[in-house]
ZADO-1210 file (C-alpha; in nm, 4 decimals, padded with zeros to 6 digits):
<atoms>
<atom x="26.6370" y="06.6388" z="-05.3255" code="MET" pos="1"/>
<atom x="26.4844" y="06.9314" z="-05.5215" code="ASP" pos="2"/>
<atom x="26.4985" y="06.9531" z="-05.9183" code="ARG" pos="3"/>
<atom x="26.7974" y="07.1716" z="-05.9511" code="SER" pos="4"/>
<atom x="26.9853" y="06.9325" z="-05.7354" code="ALA" pos="5"/>
<atom x="26.8515" y="06.6376" z="-05.9428" code="PHE" pos="6"/>
<atom x="26.9506" y="06.8143" z="-06.2526" code="LEU" pos="7"/>
<atom x="27.3010" y="06.9293" z="-06.1221" code="LYS" pos="8"/>
<atom x="27.3949" y="06.5345" z="-06.0184" code="ARG" pos="9"/>
<atom x="27.2514" y="06.3995" z="-06.3478" code="LEU" pos="10"/>
<atom x="27.4700" y="06.6389" z="-06.5622" code="ALA" pos="11"/>
<atom x="27.7721" y="06.5458" z="-06.3266" code="GLU" pos="12"/>
<atom x="27.7534" y="06.1793" z="-06.3670" code="TYR" pos="13"/>
<atom x="27.6132" y="06.1928" z="-06.7255" code="GLY" pos="14"/>
<atom x="27.9423" y="06.3938" z="-06.7803" code="GLY" pos="15"/>
<atom x="28.1683" y="06.1829" z="-06.6151" code="LEU" pos="16"/>
<atom x="28.0451" y="05.8770" z="-06.7969" code="ALA" pos="17"/>
<atom x="28.0982" y="06.0711" z="-07.1518" code="ARG" pos="18"/>
<atom x="28.4372" y="06.1825" z="-07.0518" code="ASP" pos="19"/>
<atom x="28.5391" y="05.8240" z="-06.9700" code="THR" pos="20"/>
<atom x="28.3764" y="05.6790" z="-07.3239" code="LEU" pos="21"/>
<atom x="28.5512" y="05.9513" z="-07.5177" code="LEU" pos="22"/>
<atom x="28.8967" y="05.9012" z="-07.3102" code="GLU" pos="23"/>
<atom x="28.8729" y="05.5222" z="-07.4274" code="HIS" pos="24"/>
<atom x="28.7396" y="05.5950" z="-07.8055" code="LEU" pos="25"/>
<atom x="29.0196" y="05.5677" z="-08.0778" code="PRO" pos="26"/>
<atom x="29.1528" y="05.8944" z="-08.2233" code="ASP" pos="27"/>
<atom x="29.3409" y="05.7565" z="-08.5151" code="GLY" pos="28"/>
<atom x="29.3149" y="05.7011" z="-08.8719" code="GLU" pos="29"/>
<atom x="29.0373" y="05.6641" z="-09.0329" code="PRO" pos="30"/>
<atom x="28.9873" y="05.9594" z="-08.8369" code="ARG" pos="31"/>
<atom x="28.7642" y="06.1440" z="-09.0952" code="ALA" pos="32"/>
<atom x="28.5229" y="05.8934" z="-09.1815" code="HIS" pos="33"/>
<atom x="28.4784" y="05.7070" z="-08.8520" code="LEU" pos="34"/>
<atom x="28.6532" y="05.8158" z="-08.5241" code="TYR" pos="35"/>
<atom x="28.6116" y="06.1731" z="-08.5563" code="GLN" pos="36"/>
<atom x="28.2227" y="06.1541" z="-08.6118" code="PRO" pos="37"/>
<atom x="28.1979" y="05.9124" z="-08.3500" code="MET" pos="38"/>
<atom x="28.3614" y="06.1218" z="-08.0883" code="ARG" pos="39"/>
<atom x="28.1711" y="06.4392" z="-08.2328" code="GLU" pos="40"/>
<atom x="27.8172" y="06.2396" z="-08.1925" code="PHE" pos="41"/>
<atom x="27.9049" y="06.1217" z="-07.8105" code="CYS" pos="42"/>
<atom x="28.0248" y="06.4536" z="-07.7103" code="ALA" pos="43"/>
<atom x="27.6730" y="06.6223" z="-07.7948" code="ARG" pos="44"/>
<atom x="27.4993" y="06.3295" z="-07.6293" code="SER" pos="45"/>
<atom x="27.1900" y="06.3805" z="-07.4177" code="GLY" pos="46"/>
<atom x="27.1233" y="06.4314" z="-07.0598" code="LYS" pos="47"/>
<atom x="27.2889" y="06.1053" z="-06.9528" code="GLY" pos="48"/>
<atom x="26.9989" y="05.9567" z="-06.7805" code="LEU" pos="49"/>
<atom x="27.1144" y="05.5883" z="-06.8260" code="ARG" pos="50"/>
<atom x="27.4623" y="05.6142" z="-06.6813" code="PRO" pos="51"/>
<atom x="27.3489" y="05.8495" z="-06.4079" code="ALA" pos="52"/>
<atom x="27.0965" y="05.5846" z="-06.2906" code="LEU" pos="53"/>
<atom x="27.3552" y="05.3065" z="-06.2957" code="LEU" pos="54"/>
<atom x="27.6073" y="05.5399" z="-06.0962" code="ILE" pos="55"/>
<atom x="27.3555" y="05.6559" z="-05.8652" code="ALA" pos="56"/>
<atom x="27.2392" y="05.3278" z="-05.8071" code="THR" pos="57"/>
<atom x="27.5845" y="05.1716" z="-05.7372" code="CYS" pos="58"/>
<atom x="27.6483" y="05.4324" z="-05.4879" code="ARG" pos="59"/>
<atom x="27.3066" y="05.4155" z="-05.2998" code="ALA" pos="60"/>
<atom x="27.3907" y="05.0542" z="-05.2177" code="PHE" pos="61"/>
<atom x="27.7513" y="05.1647" z="-05.1006" code="GLY" pos="62"/>
<atom x="27.9707" y="05.1197" z="-05.4173" code="GLY" pos="63"/>
<atom x="28.2298" y="05.3345" z="-05.5300" code="GLN" pos="64"/>
<atom x="28.1677" y="05.5679" z="-05.8447" code="LEU" pos="65"/>
<atom x="28.5169" y="05.4547" z="-05.9806" code="GLU" pos="66"/>
<atom x="28.4061" y="05.0958" z="-06.0077" code="ASP" pos="67"/>
<atom x="28.0711" y="05.2169" z="-06.2036" code="ALA" pos="68"/>
<atom x="28.2166" y="05.4397" z="-06.4591" code="LEU" pos="69"/>
<atom x="28.3575" y="05.1664" z="-06.7013" code="THR" pos="70"/>
<atom x="27.9962" y="05.0041" z="-06.6968" code="SER" pos="71"/>
<atom x="27.8392" y="05.3542" z="-06.7088" code="ALA" pos="72"/>
<atom x="28.0439" y="05.4685" z="-06.9947" code="ALA" pos="73"/>
<atom x="27.9916" y="05.1202" z="-07.2162" code="ALA" pos="74"/>
<atom x="27.6175" y="05.1833" z="-07.1621" code="LEU" pos="75"/>
<atom x="27.6215" y="05.5236" z="-07.2778" code="GLU" pos="76"/>
<atom x="27.8268" y="05.4549" z="-07.5838" code="LEU" pos="77"/>
<atom x="27.5730" y="05.1551" z="-07.6545" code="LEU" pos="78"/>
<atom x="27.2981" y="05.4005" z="-07.6471" code="HIS" pos="79"/>
<atom x="27.4535" y="05.6311" z="-07.8820" code="ASN" pos="80"/>
<atom x="27.5008" y="05.3568" z="-08.1033" code="ALA" pos="81"/>
<atom x="27.1019" y="05.2494" z="-08.0868" code="PHE" pos="82"/>
<atom x="27.0400" y="05.6220" z="-08.1676" code="LEU" pos="83"/>
<atom x="27.2414" y="05.6321" z="-08.4942" code="ILE" pos="84"/>
<atom x="27.0871" y="05.3200" z="-08.6097" code="HIS" pos="85"/>
<atom x="26.7253" y="05.4042" z="-08.5044" code="ASP" pos="86"/>
<atom x="26.7220" y="05.7311" z="-08.6774" code="ASP" pos="87"/>
<atom x="26.8236" y="05.5555" z="-09.0030" code="ILE" pos="88"/>
<atom x="26.5706" y="05.2921" z="-08.9592" code="GLN" pos="89"/>
<atom x="26.2991" y="05.5339" z="-08.8811" code="ASP" pos="90"/>
<atom x="26.4288" y="05.7863" z="-09.1632" code="GLN" pos="91"/>
<atom x="26.4584" y="06.0478" z="-08.8980" code="SER" pos="92"/>
<atom x="26.5810" y="06.4104" z="-08.9970" code="GLU" pos="93"/>
<atom x="26.7405" y="06.5528" z="-08.6764" code="SER" pos="94"/>
<atom x="26.8645" y="06.4447" z="-08.3283" code="ARG" pos="95"/>
<atom x="26.9570" y="06.6547" z="-08.0521" code="ARG" pos="96"/>
<atom x="26.8780" y="06.9735" z="-08.2472" code="GLY" pos="97"/>
<atom x="27.1026" y="06.9038" z="-08.5538" code="VAL" pos="98"/>
<atom x="27.0918" y="06.6537" z="-08.8529" code="PRO" pos="99"/>
<atom x="27.1226" y="06.2952" z="-08.7781" code="CYS" pos="100"/>
<atom x="27.4514" y="06.1351" z="-08.8518" code="LEU" pos="101"/>
<atom x="27.3150" y="05.9806" z="-09.1763" code="HIS" pos="102"/>
<atom x="27.2156" y="06.3011" z="-09.3014" code="ALA" pos="103"/>
<atom x="27.5611" y="06.4383" z="-09.2475" code="GLU" pos="104"/>
<atom x="27.7799" y="06.1313" z="-09.3494" code="LEU" pos="105"/>
<atom x="27.5306" y="05.8929" z="-09.5568" code="GLY" pos="106"/>
<atom x="27.3731" y="05.6128" z="-09.4155" code="ALA" pos="107"/>
<atom x="27.6644" y="05.3497" z="-09.4828" code="PRO" pos="108"/>
<atom x="27.9242" y="05.5702" z="-09.2941" code="LEU" pos="109"/>
<atom x="27.6687" y="05.6303" z="-08.9999" code="ALA" pos="110"/>
<atom x="27.6046" y="05.2655" z="-08.9796" code="ILE" pos="111"/>
<atom x="27.9674" y="05.1748" z="-08.9786" code="ASN" pos="112"/>
<atom x="28.0170" y="05.4179" z="-08.6754" code="ALA" pos="113"/>
<atom x="27.7243" y="05.2641" z="-08.4838" code="GLY" pos="114"/>
<atom x="27.8609" y="04.9264" z="-08.5475" code="ASP" pos="115"/>
<atom x="28.2057" y="05.0634" z="-08.4254" code="ALA" pos="116"/>
<atom x="28.0341" y="05.2020" z="-08.1146" code="MET" pos="117"/>
<atom x="27.8771" y="04.8796" z="-08.0108" code="MET" pos="118"/>
<atom x="28.1934" y="04.6756" z="-08.0266" code="ALA" pos="119"/>
<atom x="28.3845" y="04.9715" z="-07.8498" code="SER" pos="120"/>
<atom x="28.1213" y="04.9292" z="-07.5679" code="ALA" pos="121"/>
<atom x="28.1950" y="04.5559" z="-07.5335" code="PHE" pos="122"/>
<atom x="28.5599" y="04.6136" z="-07.5795" code="ARG" pos="123"/>
<atom x="28.5494" y="04.9016" z="-07.2856" code="LEU" pos="124"/>
<atom x="28.3650" y="04.6179" z="-07.0812" code="LEU" pos="125"/>
<atom x="28.6858" y="04.4148" z="-07.0503" code="ARG" pos="126"/>
<atom x="28.8338" y="04.6878" z="-06.8199" code="ARG" pos="127"/>
<atom x="28.6040" y="04.5416" z="-06.5292" code="ASN" pos="128"/>
<atom x="28.7897" y="04.2126" z="-06.5267" code="VAL" pos="129"/>
<atom x="29.0839" y="04.3942" z="-06.3661" code="ALA" pos="130"/>
<atom x="28.8518" y="04.6621" z="-06.1848" code="ASP" pos="131"/>
<atom x="28.5774" y="04.4100" z="-06.0255" code="LEU" pos="132"/>
<atom x="28.7454" y="04.1077" z="-06.0498" code="GLY" pos="133"/>
<atom x="28.6260" y="03.8172" z="-06.3045" code="PRO" pos="134"/>
<atom x="28.3232" y="03.6724" z="-06.1815" code="GLU" pos="135"/>
<atom x="28.1544" y="04.0046" z="-06.0989" code="THR" pos="136"/>
<atom x="28.2934" y="04.1399" z="-06.4403" code="ALA" pos="137"/>
<atom x="28.1253" y="03.8443" z="-06.6021" code="TRP" pos="138"/>
<atom x="27.8119" y="03.8880" z="-06.4459" code="ARG" pos="139"/>
<atom x="27.7981" y="04.2555" z="-06.5646" code="VAL" pos="140"/>
<atom x="27.8739" y="04.1351" z="-06.9063" code="PHE" pos="141"/>
<atom x="27.5820" y="03.9062" z="-06.8921" code="ASP" pos="142"/>
<atom x="27.3582" y="04.2231" z="-06.8073" code="GLU" pos="143"/>
<atom x="27.4601" y="04.4041" z="-07.1079" code="PHE" pos="144"/>
<atom x="27.4196" y="04.0587" z="-07.3394" code="ASP" pos="145"/>
<atom x="27.0890" y="04.0554" z="-07.2039" code="HIS" pos="146"/>
<atom x="27.0053" y="04.4350" z="-07.2607" code="LEU" pos="147"/>
<atom x="27.1229" y="04.4177" z="-07.6106" code="VAL" pos="148"/>
<atom x="26.9296" y="04.1044" z="-07.7055" code="ALA" pos="149"/>
<atom x="26.6100" y="04.2502" z="-07.5909" code="GLU" pos="150"/>
<atom x="26.6613" y="04.5893" z="-07.7347" code="SER" pos="151"/>
<atom x="26.7337" y="04.4401" z="-08.0556" code="LEU" pos="152"/>
<atom x="26.3877" y="04.2377" z="-08.0198" code="GLU" pos="153"/>
<atom x="26.1709" y="04.5306" z="-07.9196" code="GLY" pos="154"/>
<atom x="26.3064" y="04.7041" z="-08.2011" code="GLN" pos="155"/>
<atom x="26.2302" y="04.4213" z="-08.4554" code="ALA" pos="156"/>
<atom x="25.8801" y="04.4230" z="-08.2812" code="ILE" pos="157"/>
<atom x="25.8112" y="04.8012" z="-08.3389" code="GLU" pos="158"/>
<atom x="25.9534" y="04.7825" z="-08.6915" code="LEU" pos="159"/>
<atom x="25.7485" y="04.4627" z="-08.7905" code="GLY" pos="160"/>
<atom x="25.4368" y="04.6438" z="-08.6937" code="TRP" pos="161"/>
<atom x="25.5484" y="04.9620" z="-08.9422" code="ILE" pos="162"/>
<atom x="25.6386" y="04.7233" z="-09.2366" code="ARG" pos="163"/>
<atom x="25.3118" y="04.5113" z="-09.2034" code="ASP" pos="164"/>
<atom x="25.1095" y="04.8265" z="-09.1323" code="ASN" pos="165"/>
<atom x="24.9446" y="04.6233" z="-08.8458" code="ASP" pos="166"/>
<atom x="24.6316" y="04.8231" z="-08.6863" code="LEU" pos="167"/>
<atom x="24.5465" y="04.5457" z="-08.4477" code="SER" pos="168"/>
<atom x="24.8393" y="04.6320" z="-08.2007" code="VAL" pos="169"/>
<atom x="24.6714" y="04.7143" z="-07.8831" code="GLY" pos="170"/>
<atom x="24.7811" y="04.8698" z="-07.5353" code="PRO" pos="171"/>
<atom x="24.9264" y="04.5547" z="-07.3894" code="SER" pos="172"/>
<atom x="25.1141" y="04.4907" z="-07.7255" code="ASP" pos="173"/>
<atom x="25.2560" y="04.8283" z="-07.6799" code="TYR" pos="174"/>
<atom x="25.4023" y="04.7812" z="-07.3271" code="LEU" pos="175"/>
<atom x="25.5595" y="04.4520" z="-07.4180" code="ARG" pos="176"/>
<atom x="25.7346" y="04.6080" z="-07.6960" code="MET" pos="177"/>
<atom x="25.8237" y="04.9225" z="-07.4699" code="THR" pos="178"/>
<atom x="25.9594" y="04.6808" z="-07.2017" code="LEU" pos="179"/>
<atom x="26.1867" y="04.5441" z="-07.4592" code="LYS" pos="180"/>
<atom x="26.3142" y="04.8206" z="-07.6456" code="LYS" pos="181"/>
<atom x="26.3167" y="05.0698" z="-07.3719" code="THR" pos="182"/>
<atom x="26.2646" y="04.9525" z="-07.0294" code="CYS" pos="183"/>
<atom x="26.5374" y="04.6705" z="-07.0062" code="TRP" pos="184"/>
<atom x="26.8413" y="04.9030" z="-07.1378" code="TYR" pos="185"/>
<atom x="26.7149" y="05.2432" z="-07.0090" code="SER" pos="186"/>
<atom x="26.6078" y="05.1534" z="-06.6421" code="PHE" pos="187"/>
<atom x="26.5929" y="04.8091" z="-06.5513" code="ILE" pos="188"/>
<atom x="26.9493" y="04.6884" z="-06.6227" code="HIS" pos="189"/>
<atom x="27.1303" y="05.0344" z="-06.5145" code="PRO" pos="190"/>
<atom x="26.9928" y="04.9703" z="-06.1674" code="CYS" pos="191"/>
<atom x="27.0656" y="04.6103" z="-06.1608" code="ARG" pos="192"/>
<atom x="27.4005" y="04.6855" z="-06.2932" code="ILE" pos="193"/>
<atom x="27.4833" y="04.9409" z="-06.0492" code="GLY" pos="194"/>
<atom x="27.3587" y="04.7251" z="-05.7674" code="ALA" pos="195"/>
<atom x="27.5531" y="04.4288" z="-05.8869" code="LEU" pos="196"/>
<atom x="27.8675" y="04.6338" z="-05.8739" code="ILE" pos="197"/>
<atom x="27.8303" y="04.7397" z="-05.5277" code="ALA" pos="198"/>
<atom x="27.7006" y="04.4434" z="-05.3661" code="ARG" pos="199"/>
<atom x="27.7674" y="04.1355" z="-05.5875" code="PRO" pos="200"/>
<atom x="27.6285" y="03.8783" z="-05.3299" code="ASP" pos="201"/>
<atom x="27.3699" y="04.1342" z="-05.1185" code="GLY" pos="202"/>
<atom x="27.1187" y="04.2477" z="-05.3435" code="VAL" pos="203"/>
<atom x="26.8289" y="04.0861" z="-05.5298" code="ARG" pos="204"/>
<atom x="26.8802" y="04.2089" z="-05.8764" code="LEU" pos="205"/>
<atom x="26.5114" y="04.0694" z="-05.9895" code="ASP" pos="206"/>
<atom x="26.3723" y="04.3509" z="-05.7364" code="ASP" pos="207"/>
<atom x="26.4324" y="04.6150" z="-05.9868" code="PHE" pos="208"/>
<atom x="26.2447" y="04.4884" z="-06.2888" code="ASP" pos="209"/>
<atom x="25.9222" y="04.5918" z="-06.1693" code="SER" pos="210"/>
<atom x="26.0311" y="04.9372" z="-06.0916" code="PHE" pos="211"/>
<atom x="26.2508" y="04.9638" z="-06.4204" code="GLY" pos="212"/>
<atom x="25.9533" y="04.8769" z="-06.6075" code="PHE" pos="213"/>
<atom x="25.7143" y="05.0813" z="-06.4523" code="LEU" pos="214"/>
<atom x="25.9216" y="05.3967" z="-06.4563" code="LEU" pos="215"/>
<atom x="26.0584" y="05.3161" z="-06.8089" code="GLY" pos="216"/>
<atom x="25.6919" y="05.2599" z="-06.9616" code="ALA" pos="217"/>
<atom x="25.6078" y="05.6213" z="-06.8197" code="ALA" pos="218"/>
<atom x="25.9341" y="05.7603" z="-06.9674" code="PHE" pos="219"/>
<atom x="25.8517" y="05.6169" z="-07.3007" code="GLN" pos="220"/>
<atom x="25.5095" y="05.7272" z="-07.3298" code="ILE" pos="221"/>
<atom x="25.5953" y="06.1049" z="-07.2088" code="ARG" pos="222"/>
<atom x="25.8427" y="06.0852" z="-07.4686" code="ASP" pos="223"/>
<atom x="25.5745" y="05.9980" z="-07.7386" code="ASP" pos="224"/>
<atom x="25.3620" y="06.2689" z="-07.6224" code="VAL" pos="225"/>
<atom x="25.6134" y="06.5191" z="-07.6265" code="LEU" pos="226"/>
<atom x="25.6831" y="06.4204" z="-08.0181" code="ASN" pos="227"/>
<atom x="25.3406" y="06.5564" z="-08.0720" code="LEU" pos="228"/>
<atom x="25.3203" y="06.8250" z="-07.8189" code="THR" pos="229"/>
<atom x="25.6696" y="06.9638" z="-07.7565" code="GLY" pos="230"/>
<atom x="25.8757" y="07.2282" z="-07.9575" code="SER" pos="231"/>
<atom x="26.1264" y="07.1242" z="-08.1841" code="ARG" pos="232"/>
<atom x="26.3769" y="07.3607" z="-08.0263" code="GLU" pos="233"/>
<atom x="26.3322" y="07.2226" z="-07.6891" code="ARG" pos="234"/>
<atom x="26.2720" y="06.8468" z="-07.7877" code="TYR" pos="235"/>
<atom x="26.5747" y="06.7906" z="-07.9851" code="GLY" pos="236"/>
<atom x="26.4057" y="06.6019" z="-08.2577" code="LYS" pos="237"/>
<atom x="26.1605" y="06.6011" z="-08.5261" code="GLU" pos="238"/>
<atom x="25.7821" y="06.7072" z="-08.3930" code="ILE" pos="239"/>
<atom x="25.5263" y="06.4606" z="-08.5490" code="PHE" pos="240"/>
<atom x="25.7968" y="06.2399" z="-08.6265" code="GLY" pos="241"/>
<atom x="25.6339" y="05.9169" z="-08.4906" code="ASP" pos="242"/>
<atom x="25.3379" y="05.9924" z="-08.7195" code="ILE" pos="243"/>
<atom x="25.5681" y="06.0335" z="-09.0143" code="TYR" pos="244"/>
<atom x="25.7447" y="05.6973" z="-08.9193" code="GLU" pos="245"/>
<atom x="25.4100" y="05.5291" z="-08.8659" code="GLY" pos="246"/>
<atom x="25.4799" y="05.4140" z="-08.5105" code="LYS" pos="247"/>
<atom x="25.2494" y="05.2488" z="-08.3103" code="ARG" pos="248"/>
<atom x="25.2602" y="05.4702" z="-08.0068" code="THR" pos="249"/>
<atom x="24.9950" y="05.4426" z="-07.7270" code="LEU" pos="250"/>
<atom x="24.7930" y="05.7042" z="-07.8845" code="MET" pos="251"/>
<atom x="24.7969" y="05.5498" z="-08.2250" code="LEU" pos="252"/>
<atom x="24.7207" y="05.1954" z="-08.0798" code="THR" pos="253"/>
<atom x="24.4208" y="05.3904" z="-07.9059" code="ARG" pos="254"/>
<atom x="24.3299" y="05.5721" z="-08.2022" code="LEU" pos="255"/>
<atom x="24.2918" y="05.2523" z="-08.4168" code="ALA" pos="256"/>
<atom x="24.0845" y="05.0905" z="-08.1540" code="GLY" pos="257"/>
<atom x="23.8152" y="05.4015" z="-08.1485" code="LEU" pos="258"/>
<atom x="23.7953" y="05.5300" z="-08.5087" code="VAL" pos="259"/>
<atom x="23.4964" y="05.4310" z="-08.7020" code="ASP" pos="260"/>
<atom x="23.5493" y="05.1827" z="-09.0190" code="GLN" pos="261"/>
<atom x="23.5503" y="05.4958" z="-09.2540" code="SER" pos="262"/>
<atom x="23.8322" y="05.6252" z="-09.0718" code="ASP" pos="263"/>
<atom x="24.0164" y="05.2989" z="-08.9678" code="ARG" pos="264"/>
<atom x="24.0434" y="05.2746" z="-09.3680" code="GLU" pos="265"/>
<atom x="24.1760" y="05.6053" z="-09.4128" code="ARG" pos="266"/>
<atom x="24.4222" y="05.5398" z="-09.1349" code="LEU" pos="267"/>
<atom x="24.5446" y="05.2400" z="-09.2743" code="SER" pos="268"/>
<atom x="24.5887" y="05.3777" z="-09.6184" code="ARG" pos="269"/>
<atom x="24.7860" y="05.6617" z="-09.5224" code="LEU" pos="270"/>
<atom x="25.0129" y="05.4120" z="-09.2919" code="LEU" pos="271"/>
<atom x="25.0497" y="05.2190" z="-09.5833" code="ALA" pos="272"/>
<atom x="25.2293" y="05.4950" z="-09.7689" code="LEU" pos="273"/>
<atom x="25.6156" y="05.5516" z="-09.7539" code="PRO" pos="274"/>
<atom x="25.7008" y="05.8082" z="-09.5074" code="ARG" pos="275"/>
<atom x="25.8054" y="06.0473" z="-09.8127" code="SER" pos="276"/>
<atom x="25.4479" y="06.0436" z="-09.9296" code="ARG" pos="277"/>
<atom x="25.2914" y="06.1200" z="-09.6215" code="ARG" pos="278"/>
<atom x="25.2145" y="06.4705" z="-09.6360" code="SER" pos="279"/>
<atom x="25.1627" y="06.7611" z="-09.3338" code="GLU" pos="280"/>
<atom x="24.7663" y="06.7254" z="-09.3986" code="ALA" pos="281"/>
<atom x="24.7970" y="06.3766" z="-09.3798" code="ASP" pos="282"/>
<atom x="24.9889" y="06.3966" z="-09.0036" code="VAL" pos="283"/>
<atom x="24.7562" y="06.6790" z="-08.9144" code="ALA" pos="284"/>
<atom x="24.4491" y="06.4944" z="-08.9712" code="TRP" pos="285"/>
<atom x="24.6239" y="06.2044" z="-08.7759" code="VAL" pos="286"/>
<atom x="24.6891" y="06.4518" z="-08.4848" code="PHE" pos="287"/>
<atom x="24.3443" y="06.5972" z="-08.4908" code="GLY" pos="288"/>
<atom x="24.1742" y="06.2631" z="-08.4676" code="ALA" pos="289"/>
<atom x="24.3956" y="06.1857" z="-08.1696" code="MET" pos="290"/>
<atom x="24.2887" y="06.4832" z="-08.0153" code="LYS" pos="291"/>
<atom x="23.9332" y="06.4273" z="-08.0680" code="ARG" pos="292"/>
<atom x="23.9208" y="06.0956" z="-07.9250" code="HIS" pos="293"/>
<atom x="24.1276" y="06.2150" z="-07.6172" code="ASP" pos="294"/>
<atom x="24.3983" y="05.9802" z="-07.7079" code="CYS" pos="295"/>
<atom x="24.6687" y="06.2197" z="-07.5735" code="VAL" pos="296"/>
<atom x="24.4994" y="06.2504" z="-07.2389" code="ALA" pos="297"/>
<atom x="24.4597" y="05.8963" z="-07.2295" code="TYR" pos="298"/>
<atom x="24.8493" y="05.8434" z="-07.2489" code="ALA" pos="299"/>
<atom x="24.8988" y="06.1314" z="-07.0234" code="HIS" pos="300"/>
<atom x="24.6891" y="05.9309" z="-06.7520" code="ASN" pos="301"/>
<atom x="24.8476" y="05.5795" z="-06.8283" code="ALA" pos="302"/>
<atom x="25.1964" y="05.7475" z="-06.7898" code="ALA" pos="303"/>
<atom x="25.0773" y="05.8980" z="-06.4302" code="ALA" pos="304"/>
<atom x="24.9282" y="05.5678" z="-06.3280" code="SER" pos="305"/>
<atom x="25.2684" y="05.3719" z="-06.4122" code="LEU" pos="306"/>
<atom x="25.4596" y="05.6606" z="-06.2322" code="VAL" pos="307"/>
<atom x="25.2512" y="05.5837" z="-05.9108" code="ASP" pos="308"/>
<atom x="25.3071" y="05.2167" z="-05.9488" code="GLY" pos="309"/>
<atom x="25.6893" y="05.3013" z="-05.9825" code="ALA" pos="310"/>
<atom x="25.6452" y="05.4688" z="-05.6542" code="ARG" pos="311"/>
<atom x="25.5561" y="05.1577" z="-05.4985" code="THR" pos="312"/>
<atom x="25.8075" y="04.9319" z="-05.6492" code="ALA" pos="313"/>
<atom x="26.0981" y="05.1974" z="-05.5836" code="PHE" pos="314"/>
<atom x="26.0408" y="05.1141" z="-05.1918" code="HIS" pos="315"/>
<atom x="26.0797" y="04.7585" z="-05.2443" code="SER" pos="316"/>
<atom x="26.3839" y="04.7690" z="-05.5019" code="ALA" pos="317"/>
<atom x="26.5737" y="05.0288" z="-05.2854" code="PHE" pos="318"/>
<atom x="26.4737" y="04.9478" z="-04.9385" code="ALA" pos="319"/>
<atom x="26.8216" y="04.8871" z="-04.8432" code="GLU" pos="320"/>
<atom x="26.9855" y="05.1757" z="-05.0145" code="ALA" pos="321"/>
<atom x="27.0483" y="05.5256" z="-04.8551" code="SER" pos="322"/>
<atom x="27.1869" y="05.8768" z="-04.8925" code="GLY" pos="323"/>
<atom x="27.1647" y="06.1430" z="-05.1736" code="GLU" pos="324"/>
<atom x="27.2063" y="05.9095" z="-05.4567" code="ASP" pos="325"/>
<atom x="26.8931" y="05.7052" z="-05.3301" code="ARG" pos="326"/>
<atom x="26.6942" y="06.0242" z="-05.3396" code="ASP" pos="327"/>
<atom x="26.8554" y="06.0912" z="-05.6945" code="PHE" pos="328"/>
<atom x="26.6873" y="05.7637" z="-05.7889" code="VAL" pos="329"/>
<atom x="26.3841" y="05.8719" z="-05.6333" code="ALA" pos="330"/>
<atom x="26.3500" y="06.2038" z="-05.7808" code="HIS" pos="331"/>
<atom x="26.3330" y="06.0353" z="-06.1543" code="CYS" pos="332"/>
<atom x="26.0108" y="05.9549" z="-06.0598" code="LEU" pos="333"/>
<atom x="25.9183" y="06.3402" z="-06.0248" code="ASP" pos="334"/>
<atom x="26.1422" y="06.4250" z="-06.3556" code="PHE" pos="335"/>
<atom x="25.9253" y="06.1709" z="-06.5484" code="MET" pos="336"/>
<atom x="25.5786" y="06.3674" z="-06.4649" code="THR" pos="337"/>
<atom x="25.7873" y="06.7130" z="-06.4923" code="GLU" pos="338"/>
<atom x="25.9405" y="06.6423" z="-06.8223" code="ARG" pos="339"/>
<atom x="25.8163" y="06.8789" z="-07.0598" code="ASP" pos="340"/>
<atom x="26.0998" y="06.9308" z="-07.3007" code="ASP" pos="341"/>
</atoms>
């Protein structure tokens, strides 16, 4: 599958999941302060990689698109809820090229909209009982329950590092946090859920764990790099936002372990400041130090190694899959290395 075919299928599957979730979102009162902002936020959602991965995995193992749509829509709805809450917690300014929802509505209404999305996602999953049967529907629900718990734990770990101004975080800590915050809900569980729907009794779901972790970690590292090197117009979020927010990215953990005592103390003082007191000059100094210590190149190489590992794990996890949808999942590996916006 070439890049254009991959992007076409990505848009198709992501669009189907978005249309499904919009179809099932309430559209009554209170419209102005809840349901309309929810619908508008979801309507401008991103590429839809998570629901597309779920649908493609289901079809690659012989499942039906219609059987996967409810779960794909619920996953996309959860993703949008996480983004709203993340933006508030990170004090981010923009999302998908426009101001964040809390900048538009205020934090209280934005939090409520995110909560309503999470509730709507689990309400949507009830449809699986009729579509898939109670046993499979319950197993899918268990997968969702686990991905939410892991994501919240990962978010707590990351926010705790920032709150405590912890500079002892190392690469292995970063990968553990990424497994929890990113990999489970963005890569591992989409594959597990898709395969489960297709073959409730015929696929070893744990085979997807290594593949999803390696691919998800590469994805997160590439996203962290793009936050430093991408353009605001193409990246869709605030450039250098991770430094302003004090996130312990792989580059920052690398930097903290390499700088001399004087620069480490300066870095600690800077990251101890509230976001609003970190100046452009402060952020430029951190980025310059990362470049001097080859932290960005280190992250690029780490992501490439993780993708290589994911290629090996893919063949084991998808050994019994076939067709163009299997090719779509395989091309996700190339998408990680080609991704530059």
